[in-house]
C-alpha positions as CSV (number, residue, x, y, z in Angstrom):
1,X,-3.6,18.8,10.3
2,X,-4.8,17.2,7.6
3,X,-6.3,14.2,8.3
4,X,-6.6,11.0,5.6
5,X,-9.1,7.5,5.6
6,X,-7.4,4.2,5.3
7,X,-8.4,3.8,1.8
8,X,-4.7,4.3,1.2
9,X,-2.0,2.1,0.6
10,X,0.1,2.1,4.1
11,X,3.9,0.9,5.0
12,X,5.2,0.9,7.7
13,X,8.9,0.4,7.2
14,X,10.4,3.3,5.8
15,X,13.0,1.1,4.8
16,X,11.3,-0.1,1.9
17,X,10.0,2.9,0.0
18,X,12.1,3.7,-2.6
19,X,11.5,7.3,-2.7
20,X,9.9,9.2,-0.1
21,X,9.3,12.8,1.0
22,X,8.4,13.4,4.8
23,X,5.8,15.6,6.0
24,X,6.4,18.8,7.6
25,X,2.7,19.4,9.3
26,X,0.8,16.6,11.3
27,X,-0.8,14.4,9.3
28,X,-3.1,11.5,11.0
29,X,-5.1,8.6,9.3
30,X,-8.6,6.8,10.5
31,X,-8.1,3.5,10.6
32,X,-11.0,1.0,10.9
33,X,-11.5,0.7,14.6
34,X,-12.3,4.6,14.3
35,X,-8.7,5.6,15.9
36,X,-5.9,7.9,14.1
37,X,-2.5,7.2,14.2
38,X,0.3,9.5,12.7
39,X,1.5,9.7,8.9
40,X,5.2,10.7,9.0
41,X,5.5,11.3,4.8
42,X,4.6,8.7,2.1
43,X,6.5,7.6,-1.3
44,X,6.6,5.1,-3.8
45,X,7.3,1.0,-2.3
46,X,8.6,-1.1,-4.8
47,X,7.2,-4.6,-3.7
48,X,8.3,-7.9,-5.1
49,X,5.6,-10.4,-6.4
50,X,6.8,-13.5,-7.8
51,X,10.3,-11.9,-9.3
52,X,8.5,-8.6,-10.7
53,X,8.4,-5.6,-9.1
54,X,5.1,-3.4,-7.9
55,X,5.4,-0.2,-8.0
56,X,3.1,1.4,-5.3
57,X,3.1,5.4,-5.4
58,X,1.7,7.4,-3.3
59,X,1.7,4.9,-0.4
60,X,1.6,6.8,3.3
61,X,4.6,5.7,6.2
62,X,2.7,4.7,9.1
63,X,5.1,3.3,11.2
64,X,2.5,2.5,14.3
65,X,0.4,0.3,11.9
66,X,1.3,-3.6,12.6
67,X,0.0,-4.7,8.9
68,X,1.5,-3.0,5.7
69,X,-2.0,-2.9,3.6
70,X,-2.4,-3.0,0.0
71,X,-5.6,-1.1,-1.5
72,X,-6.8,-3.7,-3.7
73,X,-9.5,-0.7,-5.2
74,X,-6.7,1.5,-5.7
75,X,-5.3,-1.5,-8.2
76,X,-8.9,-2.0,-9.9
77,X,-8.2,1.6,-11.0
78,X,-5.1,0.6,-13.1
79,X,-7.1,-2.5,-14.1
80,X,-5.1,-5.0,-12.6
81,X,-7.3,-7.6,-11.2
82,X,-7.2,-9.7,-8.4
83,X,-8.0,-13.6,-7.7
84,X,-7.8,-14.9,-4.4
85,X,-6.3,-18.6,-4.9
86,X,-5.7,-21.0,-1.4
87,X,-3.0,-19.3,0.2
88,X,-1.8,-16.4,-2.5
89,X,-3.5,-13.3,-4.4
90,X,-2.4,-13.6,-7.9
91,X,-2.7,-10.3,-10.2
92,X,-3.1,-10.0,-14.1
93,X,-3.9,-7.0,-16.0
94,X,-5.3,-7.4,-19.6
95,X,-5.3,-11.5,-19.3
96,X,-1.4,-11.0,-18.3
97,X,0.1,-12.2,-15.1
98,X,1.7,-9.8,-13.1
99,X,2.2,-11.2,-10.4
100,X,1.1,-12.8,-6.9
101,X,1.2,-12.0,-3.3
102,X,1.8,-14.7,-0.4
103,X,-0.9,-14.4,2.6
């Protein structure tokens, strides 16, 4: 059995994946409250942010999670900067607007 920590992008809805590879073996993810839950597959999720598409790769499919998770530290690895403004997150790369997500 392979186990992941929650330092990954996670999506509950399989329909949001543009590419998807189901796992043949049992895989689990550790959640913040020290529980584990099943991971059924992984793939790419395209997220619409202010009329721009943001491709999230290697997203884990975890149907039992309540909210989809975008791991901000992973976006930072691609030089995407985040600023939190009232009810939204604004993303920029090289000082160019990439998109925003409403909270």
